[in-house]
Each structure stands twice: as structure tokens, then as C-alpha cells.
N, C-alpha and C positions, 0 to 999 in steps of 0.2 A: 262264331259258333253259338248255338243255342243250347242252354242246359235246361232240360225238362225235368222238373222235380215232382215226384209223385209221393205224397204222404200216404201211408198204408197202415191199417190196423185190421187184422184178421180178414183180409180181402183177397185170399187166394182165388176164389171163384170169380171175383170181379176182374182181377189181373189177367185172367185167361181171355178176356175180351179187350181190355184196355191196352195191354202191351202189344198185341198183334196190330192194333190200329196205328200205333206209333211206328212199328216196323214197316208199315206200308206207306209211310209219308213220301210225298214227291220231293220234299226238301230233306236232304240227307245229312247236312252238316250239323249234327246235334248229338248230344249225349243224354242218357237217361240216368237219373239218380233216384233210387227208391229209398225213401226214409221210412223205416219200419218202426212203428210206435209200440214196441213190445208185444207183437202178435203172439198168440198162443196156438194159431193154426200152423200150417206148413208153408206160409207165404214166402218166407225167405228161402227155404230149401227148394221149393218149386221154381222160384225165379232163378236161382243159381243154376239149376239143372237145365232149364229151358231157355233162359236168356242170359248166358254168361257175360254178355257185353254190358249188362246193366250194373252200374255201381250201386252198392247197397250200404246204407248206413243203418246200423242196428242200435236202437235205443232200448234200454232195459225195461222201460215201462212206458205207458201211454202218457206222453208229455203234452198232448194237445197239438192242435194244428200249427199254431204259431212257432212253437219251439222246434217242431219237426221240420217245417219248411225253412226256418232260419238255419238249421244245421245243414240242410241241403244247399242253401245259398252260399254259405261260408265255404263249402267244399267245391262249388261249381266252377268250371273252367271257362264258361261262356261269357261273352259280353252282354248277351241277352238271357234273361231268366224267365222260363215259362213254368207256370204251375198248372197241374192237371190232377183232378180227383181220380181216385182209383175206380170209381163207379161210373166212368165215362168211356165213350168210344169216340175217338177223334176222326173227323173226315180226313181223307188222304191229303187234302190241300191245306189242312189247318195251319201247320207251321209255315208253309210257303206264303200264305196270305198274311199271317201276322208279321213275318219278317219283311214282306213287301210293304206293308202299311207303315212300319217303323222306319223303313228306308226312304219312303217317299212323302211322308207327312211330318210336320214339325210337332211331334207329340212324344211322350216319354213312356207311356204304357197303353195297352190295348185290351179291350174287352171282346170276347168272342160272342157269337150267336149260339146260345145254348138251348137246345130243344129237349123235351122229355123223351127219353128212350122208349120207343114202342107206343107212343101216345098220339100218333097221327098228326104230326106237325103242330103240337101244342108247345108254346114257348115257355121256357124256364127263365131265361134272362137274355136281354139285349143290352147289357150294361146295367149299372146301378144309378139310381137317383137318390137324392136326399132331400126330404121335405122340410118346410119351415116348422113342422110339428115335431122335428127332431127324430124322425123315423126314416129308415132306409127302405128302399123298395127295389125289387128286380123289375126293370122296365119290361113291360109286355107279359108279366107273369100270368100264366094260364090263359093267355089269349091264343086263339087260332092263328097260325101263321099264314096270313093272306097277302104277304108282301108289304105290309105296312111299315116294316123296319128294314127295307131293302137298301137304304142309303147309309153310307158312312156318316157319322156325326160325332161331335164332341159330347161326352157324357161325364157325369160326376165321377164315376169310378167303375172298376171292373170286379166282377165276382171272381174270387180266387179259385173257383171251381175249374176255370179254363181262362187263363190270362197270361200276358207277357209283359215284361218290364225291362227297361234298360238298366244295366248295373249301376250307372251313374245316379239313378234315382235312389237306390239303397244307400249309396255312398253319401248322398246329401241328407236324407231324412231318417236314415236308420232302417232297421228290419221291422218285421211284424212284432207287435207288442205281445210279449209272452204272458202278460197279465190277462189277455183275452184268450183264455184256454179254448173256448169254443164259441163260434158265431161272432159276427161284427168285427173280427180282426181285419178283414179286407175293407170294410167301411171306414174304420179308423185309419188304415193306411192311405186310402184314397183321399180322405179329408186332409190328412197331413200333407199329402202330395199337392193338393190344390192350394193349400195355404202357402206352400213353398214355391208356387208358380209353375208346377208341372201339369201337363194336360193328358187327358185320357181319350182315346178314340175307339168308338164302337166299330168293329169290322164284321159286317154281315156275311162276308164270304168265308170267314173262319168259323166253321160250324163244328159243334161238339154235341153229342147226344148223351144225356145225363139220366142215370137211373134214379137219382135223387133220394137222399136220406136212407140209403140202405145200410150204411155203416152207423147211422144213428136214427132211430125211429122218429118220424115226424111227430111233433108235439109230445115227445118224451119229457118227463119232469126235468131232466137235465137241460134240455133245450130251453124250456121255459125259464129256468133259473138264469142261464147265461144270456138269454135274450133280454131279460129284465135288467140284469146287472150291467151288461156291456152297452146296452142302449144309453144308459146314463153316463157311463164312462166315456163314450164317444162325445157326448155333449159337453161334459166337464172339460175334457182335454182340448177340444177343437173349436167349438162354436165361439166366435168373437163376442165379447161382452155386449157390444152395441146391438148385435143381431139377436143375442139371447134375450135382451130386454125388449127389443122390438117385437119379437115373436113369442114372448112368454105365455100369452094367453093360449096360443095354438100348441105350444109345447105341453102345457098342462092338460089341454084338451086331448092331445095325443096319448099322454100317459093314462088318462082316465079311460079313453077308448080301448087301449091295450089291456088295462086291468079288467074291464068289462068283458072283453073277448075271452081272456084266459079264465075268468071266473065262470063264464057260461059253459066252459069246457071242463070244469072241475080242477083247474090248475091254479087257483088264486093263491094258495099258500106258497107254492113254488115261485110264483110271481113276486110275492111279498118278500120271500127269502132272498130273491135276486136283488131287490131294492136295498135290503139290509146289507147284502154283500157289497153293493156299490158304496154304501156309507162307510163300510170298513176300509175301502180302498180310496176314500175321498181325498185324503191328504197326499197320498201317492200320486193320484191323478192331477191334483192341483199343482204339484211340483212339476209334473210333466207338462202341464198346460203352460206354465211360465216359460219353459224352454221353447215350446212350440210357437207360442204367440210372439215371443221375442224375435224369432227367425222368420216371421211372416213377411212374404215379399210381394203380396198382392193387396189390392185395396179392399176395404170393407164392401164397397159397392160391387166389386167383382164377385166376391163370395155370395153376396145377396143375389146377384144375377143368376147364379147356377143352382140356387136352392129351388126345389120344386114347389110351385104355388097352386097347382091345379087341385090339390087336396083340400083347399080351404072351402 
């Protein structure tokens, strides 16, 4: 069975499209768990009234994405765990294709093909890549979908907007890091999975349509703060020392490029606050790093081979 976990915050209007798309799935052996992050609208009441089969976990306040989905994972009954944003509409074969991919390929988690909702086949994500500059990217972001990503292929990781994982993966490497309140939590998880020897498959037949950043405005000051902070946290926790030194110049260049971008958009102070926030968490991240690197089961050469180098 698949457990589909939907984190929610004040998303009643979004759930009116998301939940029907799950009800119409061709694959029917699944449960839905809605984890509500302290909504102040009528999300919970509306869901209970219209979708009584949905299991609801109510959190008293907004605990962030990681803590919300972690609560859902702990309560899930399925051997497979799917994550789906509340601002998405899943294609009717979404779960069928993801389940099929995990059943027929030697992989441990899968990324969906995510398109912008109502944007005429504009790509949001075809899996995640991670560059030698220490920055994560959605593969195909804002490209017109002309079939260039029609084939299944191994990728660095999956956007947690629409993804699926074997439960054994969580049992081995743990859940999403609650210190990543917002953004980069899925990148951190994918990096930890790769270090432990787990593989991610991009499944183009598993399509999801994403409204994108409705529950949090694009380039909100909070986004910038957490992008800046968690970008460093991913590096500190996961990048092997040899590769950090090998690509230090490109990592520094990436940080400067990011600072310049946010500065030009009027967000420099929030970017700097994010870096300061990362410094306050440095010792905690170094402690986590020690545990992660001690359990690494793949070679440095393998990690180097999956880092994106086309950004150089």
C-alpha cells in the first residue's frame, strides 16, 4: 500500500483540486494523510466533511514542512510513502506509474514530472540536480516541455512536491531534517540518500501539475532567509571533505552569484541573515555531518560523478 502525505497550511481552496485528483487515481491501494500545520482557515473541517476517508493529523502551529511530513510518515501504514503538495493536481496515473517504477527498477525513491499548472507545458521539475557550486536545481526549470525529458533516468534527487520513497529508505537514513524549516529539506534528504547508496529515478509518466509557491510567495523574505541558511547547511552536512576542497572555488563563486542575485532584488539583508542563521547552527550541523559521513557507503568518485558540472 502507498501512503500519500499532504502537508497543509490554510490550503482549503487548494485541496478542492488536489484531493479530487487523488480520488481519481487508477491505482487505488493507497491512503491519504493530511498533516495540517495549524491552519486558521477551514481546511480541516472542509476535508472531514467532504473526504471522511482522509486521515487528518492536526498540529497546533505551523511546524514547517519537515516536521509535518515526518508526523505523517510516522503514522503511515504503507510500505511506500508518497509526498504531494496541497497546491498540486496529480494525473490519474500518477500513483500507478510511481508504483510501477519502484516495482520494476532497482531504485529506492522516485521523482515525478512536475509541470506548472496552467502554464502551457512549462516544466517545474524533472527531478533535482546538485552542482559542484553547492547549489541545487530543478531539472528543466521553466523550459518548454518538448519531450526532452521523456526518458526515465537516474537523477540526484526528487522534489518533495511530488515524490515517492520506500519505507526502508527512511528506516536507514532517518526522516527529513526538522532544522530545515522551509526549502532544501528534500535536497538534504536526497544527498543523505545518495551517500548511503540509495538511487533516485525520474519517472516522466508520473505527471503532476503544480500551482507553485501559492502557500508561500515566491521570493518572500522568509524564502530568501531559508534558502541562504539551508544552502550552507546542506553543504556542511553532506559534501565530502575531498569534494568540498576540490570545488571550493566554484562553491564560493556560487555563494557570490546568489548574493548578487538577491541583492539586485532587494533581499540582501535577508540573505545575510540566513548566512548568520547557518553559523548559529554550524556546530549542530557538524555533529550531524560526522554521523552521516561515518555511514557513507559509496565512493567519493561516485558522489563526484553525480554532481552537475554543466554550470561551470
